[in-house]
N, C-alpha and C positions, 0 to 999 in steps of 0.2 A: 503494499499501498504505499500513496505517498500521501506526503502530508497536506491535508484539507483546511489549516489554521483550525478557527471553530465552525466550519461548517459536519454537520450530521450525515452520515450517510442515510438516503432513503432511494426509495422508487424512482419517487414524481415530487419530489420536494426538493429546497436549497433552506434548511435550517441554519441560522444564527442563533444560537442562543446565549446571552451576552450579548455585550457589547465591548468589542476591541477597539479604542480611539487612536491608535499607534497603527491602524489599520484601514482606517477608516475608508479611504480610497480605492482598496482594491474591493471592501464591500459595495459601495456608491456602483461600480461596473459591473459585476455578479449578479447585482437586484433591478440592475439596467428597465425600464419598460420602454418598448418601443412597436412600432407595428409597420416601418419604413417613411412611414412621413413624418411621425413623430419621436423622438425619444426623449424620455424624461432617468437622469439619472438618479442613481437609488441615494440620496440624500434625506438625510431626516426632515422630517417636517416640519420641523420649526427653523431648521435652515441651517442654524449652527448647532454643536461644531460641525464642520466639511473639509473635505482637502479640496474637491473638484465639483464647485458648481452648474450643473451639463443639464439647459435643455437647449434639444435641436431640433430645428426644422430640417430635413432633405433636401439638401444643394442652396441654401438662404447661407448665401459668402458672403467674405467683405475682400476685396483686392489686398494684397500685403506683398511689400520689395521684396526680389529676390539678389539679398548682397552678392559682388564678386569681386575679388580679389583681381579677376583679370575679366574685362569683358571678352565676348567671339560673338561673329558671325551665327544668327538661331537660337542666340541664349532667350530664351521669354524674359521677357521685360518686368515681371512681374504674376505674382503668385494666387492662387485663392486659397483662403482659409474659412474653413464651418466657422460659423456665429452663435457663441451662445445667447438667446435667443428671450426674451420674452416668461421669467420664473414664474408659471402658477401653482408649484409643490407646495409653496409656502403657507404653511395655517400652524403661527405663535399662540402661544396658550397661556394665562396669566392665570394664576391661582392666588387666590387675593392678591396682592400685589406683587407677586413676584413670578419672572418669566420661568418656564419651567424652559432647563438649561442642561444635560447631563450630567455637565462638567460641575454642576453645585449641587447642596443637598445630599441624599440617598438616593439610588437607582436600585430599586429592590431588585426589581426584573426587567428582563429586557429580552423581547424572541423579534425576530424576524421572519417570513415564510417566504420563498419564489415558490407558488404552486404552480407546476406546470401543465396541470389541465383543467386550471384554472385559467390561467394568465393573470396572476392579479401580485400584488406585493401586500402583504400584511403584517401588519404589527403590533404590537405589544407588550403595552410595559408599566408600571408602577413604581411610583417618582413619588419622593416625599421630597418636602421645598425646606430647607435650610431652617424654616420657621416652625417645621413640623405638621405642616398641611400635608394627607396623604393623597393621590390622583392617581386610578387608573385611565390606561388610554387605549385607542383600540383605534390602528388607520388603515384601511384597506386598498387598494392604487389598485387603476387599472388604463391601459392607454388602449383604446377600442382595435378590435381588426374590423368589424363589420359596420362601423362609424368614423371614417378615416381620419375625421379630422379632428375628434374628440378622445380625451384623457377626461379619468373623472374619480375624486376621493370620498368613499365615507369614512368621517370623524367622528369618535364617538369617546365622551368624557364623563368621567361617573368620580365622584369621592367616593375616598373607601370609610372611614369611622367620622368625618363628621360635616356639618353644613358647609359650602364653600360659596365663595363667590369667582365664577370662573369669566373668563373671557377669551373668547376664539378669535385671532386677526388674518382671518384668509386674505394673502395676496396676491399681486401679479407686481411683478417687481422687475422692472429693465434695467440694462446696464451693471450687473454685479460684480463689484470688484473680484478678479481672477486672481488665483496664485503667479507669482511671476516664474516665468518659463526660463530664463536667464537668457534668451535668446538676444539678436539681434535691434538695442531697442528702436531702429525703426522702424521692425516689424512691431516691437510692444506700444510702441504709439497707434500704428494702424487699428488695433483691433482693445485699444482700450477704449470705453462706450461707444461703442463704433452705432449703435441706434442711435439716429433724430426723432423725434417726437413729431408728430402730424397733428393729433388729435386724443381725444379722451371723453370715451363718454360714462354717465353712470346713472344707473337705475336706483331699483328699493331694494334687490337683493344681490347687486351686480356690479360688474366694471368691464368696459371694453378700452384696450391699447391701442394706440395707431403709430407706428414707425418707418421711417428706413432705412436701409445703409446709404454712410456716405460717395464710399467708393463704389460699389457692384450698381448701386440706386436701389437693390430690392425691396420690396412692403411687404409689411406682414403687418397683421393683427391678430392680439390676442386677444381672449374677453371670457368671461367667466360670468357666472351666477348658481345660486346656492337654494336649498332647502334644509328648512331646518324643523329638528323635530327635539322640543320641547316644553318644560314645567311652565306653567302660567309666568307670565311677566316677561317672557324673553324680548329682547330687545334685538333689533335687527339694525344697521343705518349703515351708505357706502361712501366714500370719500373717493376723489385722483386727484393728482397732477400728471406731469406728464409723463414723466416713468414711473409709477408708481399709485397703482390700483390698492383703496383696501375694502371690503367688508368687515364690520367689525359685530361680532355677535355675545351679548351680557346677559348673564342672569344667576340666580339662585340658585344650586344644585344643595338638597337634601340626602341625606344616606340614602340608597335605594332607587335618589333617578337617576336620570343622568340628559348629557344633552348630545344630540348626533346633529351633523351638521354632513352634510351633502354636496360636493362642489362641482359644478361643473364646466370642463376647459374647454373653449375650441380654440383650433388654430389654423391661422393658411399667409400662405404669402403668393404675390407674384410679379411677375418681371414688364405685368402690360395692363393689369388689373385698375382701375380709376379707384381711392380710397374711398368712395363710397360703395364701388361695388364691391370691394374688400370687404369691408364692413358688414356687407347684407349677409356673405356669403357664411361669414363665420358665427353671422348670429342665427343663420338658418340653423346651424348644424348644433346650434345651442339647444336652440329650440328640438330639431329633433331627441337633441340627448336628455330636457327634461320631460319630452314625451313619455321615454322608453323609462326612466325612472334609473333608479337605481339599479334595481332589480333585472329590469329588459333588462339593461346595456351589460351587468353579470349571465344574466344566461345566453344572449348574443355570445361572448367570449368563451364563454364553455362548449357550443355550439362549433365556434368556429375552428377552435383547437380539439376540438371530440372529430371531424373534418379531419385533420391532420395529421392528430396518429395513426387515421384509420390507416392513412399510406404513405406512412412515413415511419413507422415506430420502430423500433430497434431493441429487442430483447436479449440481454446477455445471462447468459448460468451461471457459477461460477466464481464472480467479483461483482457485487453489488455496487463497490468503489467507482467501477469501471463502466456500471447497468446508469447510475446516476449521473458521469459525466455527459456518456454518449445523447440519453435524454437531454441535458443542460444542453451540448451544442446543438442539437436539435434545434430547440425551442426558440434560440437566438438567433440563428439565422432563421427559419420560420419571424424572428420581428426585422430582425435586419432586411425583409424583401416583400414579404408579404402586403404591404400598400405604397412601395415604394415607383407603382406606375409609372416608367417611363422618365426617372430617374433614379441615378446611379445604386449602386450598394457597394457603401466605404467599405475601407481593408478593420475599422472599426466599427460599424455600422452606427448606429448613434446611439454607442453607449458610451461616449469619450471624444475628445476633440488632440488623441494624438493622430499622427502623420497630420494635422490642421483639417483633417475628415478630405483625404485623399482616395480616389478610388484606383486599384490598380490591376495588374494584370494576373492576379489572386482571384477578383468575381467571375471572371471568364473558366477557370483554371480548375479553382477549386466548389465557388461555390454551387454555380452553374448547374453542372454535373448533378449535384446534389437536388436544385430547385427543378431540373427537365426531371426525372424520376419523382419528386413528389409533389410540388406545386407549378404546377408545368406554366402556367399562366402570369407567375412572378416573373421565372427563367426569361419566357418572352416577352413578356414589357422590359428588364432589364435590357434585351437586346434591341430592343424599339427604342433606346434611350443610347445607344452607342449610333444607331440609326442617325439618328437627329441630329448626330454628333458629328455626321460628315463634313459637314461645309468647312468646318476645322480643321476638319481630319486634312480633308483635299487642299486647306491652306495653306496648312502644317506642312505636307508634302512638298506641295511645290517652291515653301522657301528654300528646303533643303534640297532642292535642282530632281525629285522624283515624281513619278508617276502615280495615280490611285490616291489612297489616304491611308497617313500615317498618324495612325492613334497617339495621344499621348502618354507616356509611363506614370504619372500620375496628374489628379483633378478633379476637381470638385464638377465645375457640367465645361466641362469641354475639351479644354486650350491645354499646351501642356504649364504644367507648373515645377515641370524639374531642373534644380541648374546644377545638376550634376553630370556632367554629357556622358561619361562614358560609364553609368550606370544609369543613365535613361535617356536620353535622342538614340542614344547606341544598342541600347536594350529594344529592336524592333520585333522579337519574338511576340511583343506584345499585340504586337496585327495579326500574327497566324493563332493566338489562344483566339484570339473573337472570332476569327474563325472557323475554327475548334470549336465553340460554344456552339457556332447557327451547326456548323453538320450534327454535335452529338443532341440539341435541340431535335433536330429534323428526324436524327436516328428511333428516339424517344417515343414523339409524339406520332410523327407520319403527318403531320399539319400541314399540306399543303397552301395553304394559304398564305401560312408564316412563313415561308419557305418563296412562293414569289413577291411578297408584299416587302416583305423583308429581307429574310436571311439571300437572296439571291445580287441584292445590292452590296451589302457588305462584304460575299465575297467574292467579289465580282473586282470591288477598290481594291480588296487587298492582295488579290491574284496581280493585279494591274503594279504594286508598290514592288514584288517580289521579282515582278518580269525586269524591272527598271534598276531596282539595287543589284541585284546580280546582274552577271556572264559567263555567258561560255569562254574555260578558258581556253588557253593554247593545245590539251589534252583535248579537249573536249567535251568536257564535266563542267556543269553551273556551278558555277564560285558564290557564295555568299561570304565578303568579305567583310571584317572591319567590325564584326558586332558582337553585341555582349550575350548570353545564354543564360537561362534562370539564377546560373552561379556566378556570383559578383563580385567572386575571388581571384575570376578568370575576362578579363574584358577588354576588349578589343578586340575580338581574335578572330582569325579565318575560320570559315565553315566552321561552326558551331553544329555539334550532330544535331541538337534537340533544336534548335533553327532550323536550319537545313529540313528535318525529317518534317516539322511542319508547317512551314514556308511549302515542299511537295501535296501536304494535306491539304491543304489550302488551292494548289494551285488545279491537283485533279475535285476537290471538291468543286470549286469553280465552274468548270469544264462542266462536269455532270450533271451541273445548276442547271447550266448558261443550257445543253442539250435537250432539259427536263424541260423547261420553258423559253422554249427558244425569239417569242415574241417580243417578253419584255426582256431579252436580252440584247437585242435588236435597239429597245430602245434606249438602252442604258450605251450607248453606240459600242456594243460588242459584237467584232463579225468572227467570222471562218478564219481570217487570219491571225487574229489577234490570239484564240483559242491554238487554233497551230503554235504560237509564240509560250504559250500555256503548258500545255502538254510537250513541247522540249525540252521547258524547264526542268518539270517534275522528272522524267524521265532521264534525263541527264544528271540529274542535284547529287553532287560530291556528300560523298558521307564516309566520313576519316576510320581508317582502320588499321590500327599496328597490325601487323603480320605474326612479329616477331615478339609480342606478346599475347596475340590472339585474342585482343580486347578491341572493343569500336575508346577512339579517343574523342574525348570529350567535342574537344578543336583541334583544328588540325598543327600536330608536332605537338601537341600539350605533351604525350607520352614521352616527352623529349627533355623535359625542362626539368630541373634539378627536385627534389624530395624537400618539403617544408621537414624541418628538423625540428619533429614534434616532440621526440622525448626532453628538448628543452625547453620545449614552452609550458610552464607553468598554468595548472590552471586558473591561476588569476588575471593570466595574459588572454581571455576566449571573453567578448567575442573579438577576434583578431585584428576586425576593422578598428579597433581604438584602440590598440599600443602598438602596431608597424604600419608603416608606410605601403601605402596602397605602390608606389611599386614592387618593393620585395613580395608582397603577397601575389600581383595580380605572375613573375612571371616564374613560380613554384608551383609544384600540385598539389596544390591544398585544396578542397570545395568547400565555397563557405552553404550553399542550399545542394539537395537532388537536384541536379540537371539532365546527365545523359541517363540518370534510375529513371526523371518523369519522361524522357522521352519513351522509354521501355513500356511506361504502362501504359499510357495517352496513343504511342504504335507498336501494338505489340506483332502486327504481322510484319513487320522489317528489321526481326531477331528470329535466328532458331532458338529452343529452351537452352541450348547449350551456351551460347553468348548470354542470352540472359544470365545466365549461371555464371560463368565468368566475371563478366562487366560487372552485375550485383560484387563479387567480392573483390574485383580492383580495385572501384569507386565507393567503396565500404569504410576499406582501409584509410582513403585521404578525406573521408566529408565529416567536418569538428560541427554542422548545426548550428550554425552563426543567428540563423535566420529559423523562427516559425514553423516554414511553410516544408522545412524539409522532412522530418520527422511521418508525418501520415505519408509522404510518398514511401520510404524507405520500408513503413511497414507491409504496404502493399508490396512490392518486390520480394522483401524478406520473405511473406507467405507465399506467392508464386512458386521461388525457388526452396520450397521446403524448410527454412528458417522459421519455424513458426513462433518457436517460443522470442526469438529474438521481434519480431511482429507482433507478437503481444505487447513486449513490450515498447517498441514504436508505440502501439497502437493508444497506451497509457499513457504517452508520456503529450502527445496531441491535445487527445483527450481531457487529461487531468492539465494543460497548460494555463487557462485563466482561474476557475475553483482553486488550483497548488498556487497560483502565482510562479510559475519555473519560472519565466524569464524576470519576476524581481519587476516588472511595470504595467499589469494588469492594471491601476490606478487612471493608466492615460485612456482605458478602453480595452474590450474585450480583441482579441483576435479572431474576429470572423472565419477568414479560411481554413483557419489550424481546426479554427469548431465541427466547421465543414470538413475540413479533412478525415476528422473523427469516424464520421458518416463514411469516407472513402476507404478508410483504414479495413471497418468491417464489411461495407457490399464488394467493393472490389479487390480487398488482399484477404479476407475469409470465407467472403463468397464466389472470388474470383470473380466478378463481375466482370465482360468487355463489352465489348461494342466490336466485332466484328463485321468483315463487307457480307458475311452469310448470314448477319442476322446478331440476335442476341445469344453471348455465352457466358456459362456459369460456369465453374469449377470448385464447387464446396470443397474447405477445409478446416476444421479446429486444432485450435493447437491445446494441449496437456490441462494448462490453466482454466479451462473450460469445459463445460461438457455440454452444453448450450448457445445456438447462437438461431433467431429467425427475423426477418427483415422484413419489409412491404417497400414493392414498390410500381409505379406504374410502368408501364410500357406498350402503348399506341391503343390507347383506350382499353386496355386493360390493368385491372389490381391486381399483381401477381404476391405470392407470402411464401417466403421458402425460409425452411426452417433443417437446421443443420446439426445432431446430432454425431458421435464417434463413429458413428458405424453405416450411418446413411443420411440421405436428405429427401424432406418433402417437399414437391414444388407443387402448389394449390393455389386456384386459379378463385378468388373472389369476387370478380366481374369479368365481362368480355368473354370473348367467343377462343374458342383454341386458338391454344398457344405452341410455333416450333422455338424450341431453344437446343444448346448443343450442352452438352451437361457431358463436361469432363473431355471432351471432343465427339460427344454422339449424340447423333440428332435426335430427339424422342420431341414427343407430344403431351403438353397436361390439356386435357380435356375441361371444354364449357365448365362451370361449379363443380370440380372436380379436382383429382389430384393425381399422382404419381410418386411411388420412391420409388431410388435409387442407392444404389453403395455407395459410399465416398472412401475413394480406391486408398491403399496407404501409402506414403512418401517415403522415397528407400531413404537411405542416411545418406546425409551432404557431409562435405568437409565442413566446420566450423569458419565462421569469418569473423573479422577481427575488427574493430575502428580504432584512430587516434588512441591514444594513449590519456584518458583520463574523460575522456570522450564517448563514452560505451552511453545504452541509453539510460535517463534521469531515473529508472523507477530501477535499475541496476542500483544507478551509483546509492540510491537512497537506501536499498536493502544493505551493502556493501557500507553502510557510514553506519546504521544501525545494529551492524554487530561488530 
């Protein structure tokens, strides 16, 4: 087991008993609630104490300067950073004349529960004020999945043993003070008090605040309303100013009485709507919330989560902690994408401001495969957002002297925000990653309309990029030189194998899609000559291979580089990028995150089983996992090559990354791609799920640490349950027509509303593989430390 700090191990909940003030930031991220449009960090109701207050609206950002020691042609002139918007979570409590602050008086009990089936965060506490007045508080918070613009909080106060005068101050607060990030002062200045007031409105039980952002010009509205249930004599009134709205509820409570305040919130933003239209939008959403009431919103939340788990749940027998962690990851991926609706899914989702709220390649490579198999509409919307950002991507390609579209390495709204070109501009593989997500989504859904209306254009424009970026060399091979693959410790290399294989997949996928939709292809300007260029480039793609070692080279001549001196690199010098110059890292055989190994997962038909085994062993001993993305991929290939215990250890690492704060940075927000990677570690690792040219392939097997795994997924209008034990696997169709799939290479048919059972073949003995000293899976390191 890995340490989870104060969270108990339960199958369907994350429970914190007590309150660890030293680790507030970690809990704030873990307990965040979101729906893809709104994100509320898990701050305490009263606001203080906190580590990072956070309320976010997807893609609502401010421009920020990008400082350069030396400029260069094509460098982005400014970046984008997510804005902490108007905070509606605040419910401050006065007990007689003293504010509830857990740092003062006596906190007799404190418990928070994130319910993964209800989609709520519940908090219960008993507190005694410095003057000896005891009070019980229960709050329950949700961000609605069914009502995109709505969040709500139920807040109940009761005296313990004597009458109390209580005041609840429910607030909307804009331009909160944030902790300094220690960044360039110009960046800090751009994000200090970024919201400019445009107006405020007050009625008897609520407030609306209207703001815009100075640099980006985006407008937002936040509104709140309340239902109050208490003894006779309750008084309610509201006030507002530019950056603060407050509804105050006051009453006297005798023992046995309670005061309950239900707070309804609605948020909206726009780059186009007028402020009156935006105001009407959020007030209408608030009216719906009031109409449904707390119980109605809660019931809808239960139904939405029940639908999700029916298609996404993963059951694990043998490791309760891993079971909890995998469901925790699924829940937060749901929260990141459920109602994003043609906006980006950021690396941190809406759980924190890490990476400035940017989206990277890992959304398409790690998050969308899971969503395509569990929430296909959310995956389709994420790709529609990429299509909407094509004008900026085409402009960027033209600036770089390339054809087609060059998608940004990191962005909020589609414009490149990376100021470090070796790991930014040079990482062209993001274009093939987007194309790969299009192809995988099409495989999983068979959605012809999506391919014709969205996928085709993305495939064509990215294919054009590769056609212009690469060249046919003197030997006839198609080369893509001077690029950076997923391994950012090997930057600006020639013929990165991952990039070339994914570009090849992109080119072939574009040709096939154009052949299926010739009229739409012509409307995009794709003619037969261009298709021939794509075919030739794909056929001639250079795929580096070291004949002497019998392994594929991560990039051309990579296996000729000097090895990194792992033996003399102490544990406190990781991650390497913080302790060694890039010049030294770039010219050595050391891998930050699985690169060629990821190519074997995503392009399995390009390698034989023997090549996968040799490649995995070779790269395992030079991969240091200085990225949270690596363990999931290593788990998948460890399982495929028969290293089942190692696969289990890597799965534990990626699944528990945030619950255990294994990287020490969860307070900045959760690692959404790593959490999605836990699904991949189960389904693609121990389930052996692959998309092959012939259709769906599954090759299940279990590690000795687990006695059973069951997972659900969607495939072309069907819902499939796969249940694996040590000796057999059962395939059961929960919905849809007969399904043909390959079980360990053998074609089988799963009948409609029926099931089939097949044996799980034993994997023969394999030679152990080794990691760099001190870079073993975290689960193994933790066990060694306890011993």
